N, C-alpha and C positions, 0 to 999 in steps of 0.2 A: 683438548689441546690449547683451547684459548677460551676466554670468556670477557665480554665487554658489555657495557650499556649505552644507551643514546640519551644523554640528559637534556639535548635541545628539542627533542620532540616532545610537544605539549598537548597532544590530541587527548590524552587520557591522564588520570591521576597516577596510573601505573607506568613506570618507564619501561620502554621495551628494552629487551636484552638480546645477546646473540652469543652463541658458543659454536664451537667446532669440536666433533666427536670423530673417533675412529671407531667404526662399527664393523664386524664380521658378520656376513649375511650369505644366504644361499643364492646361487644364480638360477634364475628360472628361464629355460629356453622354450619360449612359447611355441616355436614352430613344431618342435619335436613333442611338446605336450599335447597339441592337438592331433598329431599323427597316432599318438598312442590312445588318445580318448576316441579317435573314430575307430580304431581297432577294437576296443572294447565294446563300443556300441554295435558294432557288426556282430560280434560273438553273442550279445545279449539278445539281439533280434533273432538269431537262429534258434534261440532256446524256445520261442514261441511258435505257434501254428501260423504258418504263412498264409492260411485261408482267411485268417482274421483280417488281413489287409492293414496297412499302416498310414496314418496320416502324413501328409507332406504339405506343410504350411509355409506359404511364401508370403513375405512382406512387401508392400508396395515401396516402402522407404527404410532405409537402414539407419535413419536418423531424422530427427524433427527440429528445424531451425525456426524460431519464431520471429527471428529479426528483433527489431526494435520493440519493447515493450514499455508502455506508459502506465502511469498510476491510475487505477480504477477504469482502466478500458480493456475489457476482455478480448483475447484473441483466441481463435479456434483453428486447429489444424486437425486433418483427418487422414488416416492411412487405412488401407484395405488388406485384409488378410485372406488369402486364396487357398483353398484346400486342394491340392493337386494329386493327393494320395488316393488310395483305394478304400480307407476307412474314415469313419467320421472323426472329426478332430475336436476335442474339448479344449478350449484355451481359458487361461485366467492369468492375470497379473499378480505377482506374488511379492512379498516383502523380502528384502535382503537378509532380514533375521527376524527372530521371533519378537524382538523388542522394538523394532523400527516400524514406522508406518508404510503403507504400501506406495505412497507418493507424498511429496511436500504439500504444505498447506495451501500454496499458491497454484496447485495443478489439480485437476480433476480429470478423471477417466470414465468414459461413457461408451459401452459397457465395460465393466471390469472383467467379465467373463462371458462365455457363450460357447455355442456348439455350431460347428460348420460341417455340413454334409460334403461328401466328395463333389468335386466339380463346382461348388459354390464359394461365395465370397461373403465376407462380413466387413462392415465399416466400424472402426473404433475412432472416437472423437476426443481429443485432447484439448482442454481449455486453459489457459494461463490467465490468472486474475490476481494482481497485486493490489490489494484493498488496505483498509485502515489496520487490519490485524497483522499485516506482514511488511508494510511500506516502510516503516521506521528502520527495521533492520536493513532492508535493502538500502535506504538512503544513507546509512552510516558505513555501509561498505561490509556490513557483517555476514551478509548472505550473497550467494551467487545464484543467478538464475540458470541453473544448470543441475540436471539429475540423470541417473540412468535407471530405466525401468527394466524389470525382469518379466519376461512373457514366457509363461510355461505352457507348453504342448503336451497333454497327456499322450504317453506313447511316442513322443517325438522329442525333438531337441528343443532346448530353451534359447530364447533371443534375448540379447541386451540391446536395449533401444535408448540411445542418448537423446536427451531433450535439453535445449538450451535457448538462450536468447540474451538481448542486450538491454537491461533494465535502464530506463532513463530516469535519473534520480529526480525528485521533486520536493519542494518546500512543504507540501501537505504531509499530514500524518507523522509529524515530528514534535517532540517536545520543545515548548517554547524556550526554555532556558538553554537548550542545545542549539536551536536554530539561531538564536540571537548571538552566538558567539562564532558563527561562521564569518570568515574574513571576506566572503565574496558571495553573489548567488550561488546556490548548491550545485548547479550544473557546472559551474567553473572552478570548484574547489577541489584541490587534490587532497583526497583524505589521509594520503601516506606522508606527505611532506608539508602542508600548509599549517601554519601555527594557529590555532583559535584564538580570538581576541578575547578581552574580559567582558563578562556578561554585566552590561550596565544600562541597556536600553532595549526598546521593543525590536523584534525583527523587523529588518527593512522590508520585508513583504507586507506586513501589515501597515507600516507607515505609507508605502507607495499606494496602497489601496485607498486608505483614508484621505490621503493628499489628493488623489485623482477624483475621488468623490467629493471632496470639499471644493475643488476647483471647477469641475464640470458637471457634477450631478445634483448636488444639494439645492442649486438655485432653480433648476428646471423641474425636478420631480420630487420636491421636498415632501408633498402630501401623500405620495404614493411609494417612496423609496423604502426598500425592504418589505413593505406590506403587499405589493403586487407581485405575485409569482410569474405572472404571464401565462401564456398557453402552454397546457400540457404537452401537446406535441412538440413544441419548441423546447421545452424543458427536457423531454425524453431525447430529442435530437441533440441537445447539449450534453446530456449525461452519456450517451452512447457514441460520442464522437470517435472517428477512427483516425489512427495516425497516418494511414495511406491515403483515405479518400474522405475527409471530414464532410459531413452534410453541410449544405449552405448554411443552414440555420445555426450550426455549431461552430463556424469558423472562427468568429470573433471571440468566443468563450475559450476555444482551444488555443488561440494565440495569447490570450491573456495569461492563461495559466504557464504557457511557455515563457512569456515575458517575465513572469515572477521567477520562474526557474533559472533564466539565463540573464536577467537584468536588462534585456532589450527594452525600447521604448514600447508603450501601449499603442494600439491603433488611435488615430487622430478623431475618428468619426465619434464624438463624445455623446451627443444626446441620446443615439439609438443604443449605447452600451451601458446606460445608467442601472437599470434594472439587472443586467448580467453582472455587472461589476459588484453590485450590492450582494447578489447571490454568491458571487466568489468569495466575499468575506464571510458569509454565513457557512459556506462549505468548508472553507478553510478551518473555522473555528469547531465545526463537527468533527472534522478529521483528527483533531489533537488526541493522542492517545489517552489523556486526562483532561477534563474541562479546564478552562482557565482558572476557576476557582477549584483547587484540589478537593477531592472527595474527603478528605480529613477534616476540612473546615465547613462541610455543609451543615453539620448540626448547629454550629455556632451561628452561622448565617441565618438559619430558621429562627434562632432565638434573639436576633438583634432587635433592639427596642428603639433605636435611634440613630441619627447620621453619624454621630461622633464614634459609636461603637462599631458601625459598618467600616468606617475609615481606620479604625484600630486594627481590624483584621487585615486591612489591606497593607497596613505598615509592616505586617509580619511575613509577607509574601516576598519571593525573590524580586528583585528590582525590575528585571525584564517583564515579569507577569503582570507586576502592578502598573508598569508603564502601559503594556497592551490594554489592561482593563480600563485605565483612566482615559486613554486615547479613544477606545470605542464609546464610552459612556459620554465622554465630551462631545463627540460627533452626534450621538443619538440626541443629546441635549439641544445642540445647535439645530438639528432637524425638527425636532418637536416644537422649539421656541417657546412661546407662553402657552400653547395649547395643551392643557392638562389631560385631556382625553386622548390626543395624540401620543403624548408621553407614554400613558398607559398601554396604548396599543404596541408601541415599539418595545417596552418593556415585555410585554406578554410574548412578543416574537422572539426576543433574545433570551428569555429566561431558561427555556429547555436546552438552550445551546450553551450558554455561558455557565449554567448550573446544571449540566447534564447528570442524570441519575447513574449511579454505579450499577452497571448490569449484573456484577458479582454480589451485589448487596441485596438485602431483603426488602421488599417494597415498603415495609413498615419503617425503614430508615431513610426512605427518601423523603426530600423536601416538599411540600405541597406547592403547587403552582401559585397560589396566592403569596406564600412566603417568598418564593423566588422573586416574583414581581415586586414586591415591596423591598426586597434587598436592593434590586437594581434602581428603584425610584428614591432611594436615599441618597444615592450618588447624583441623580438627575435634578434634585431640588435646587 
């Protein structure tokens, strides 16, 4: 009936279009459908020997709401399956079709199947984890944290179990070229209407971290910055922070990531946050879908013979990526000062992060640690 396009929307190279159609379709009366299905089920049951007994499984919840879900923070919910019938109940979660997976990549079910005797119950756990493999699509609004699971009971009815939550977008696990074009901190951007800016500088999140470290961290902890990972229990508490009740040791790290996502000011207590802020930069770089030096350039980086050749590679990268690289390397040079040994230690620390191996490639194609270190040192000279 009509067709139009929206030329003022610049979130993608492909302009969105809209059209109106007139479609004839069959109307499905759901209430009558279930009445018919119940009648058919009763007839089928009578075809079997009543002495066998039938399972009657009851779920403790009809849906699972995970609430707010944060990047790299697993959330677990549990439901109980109770067999109130006379026969044993075998249950399993099934795929909606032969070609589709049992559940999305961000969800795990444990156990996926089991046997429940009459009068007994079984617990099923559901864990939601948005990690580096899925976060980028959630951050761009391409995925929704929502799915419907199918629980099949042998000899009984099937249950449809909705699972959903509200994912909180993060600056972590995104392509740098995309992140640099956001007009505001990611949690404040409306992906449907806000226009992307021109890609010409480093993402604001990287700039904020480096500015903070330059202002409050480098002078106090220059010799240990990036090299001291701290107590492992503290690191674990930071890694496993909960959005509802964050451990005391993890509060500052949790707030910093929130500050990066929302644009809010960092906490004021600078001295105690230096190692945590430095770790935040490393974790940010580790979360990138592809390392800051793309995998296609790694073989050239391994064969670079001097500083001029190293800078020539940098000139061929997108401006935002080159800006991030030079900003980080410049700060590392400032931290190392004239101490050559310290510069080598920093290069060794950042080499596996900035030049991360391609997990899909063969080990023979990976750059040696020495070549990675040398490539970084060319820029720190």
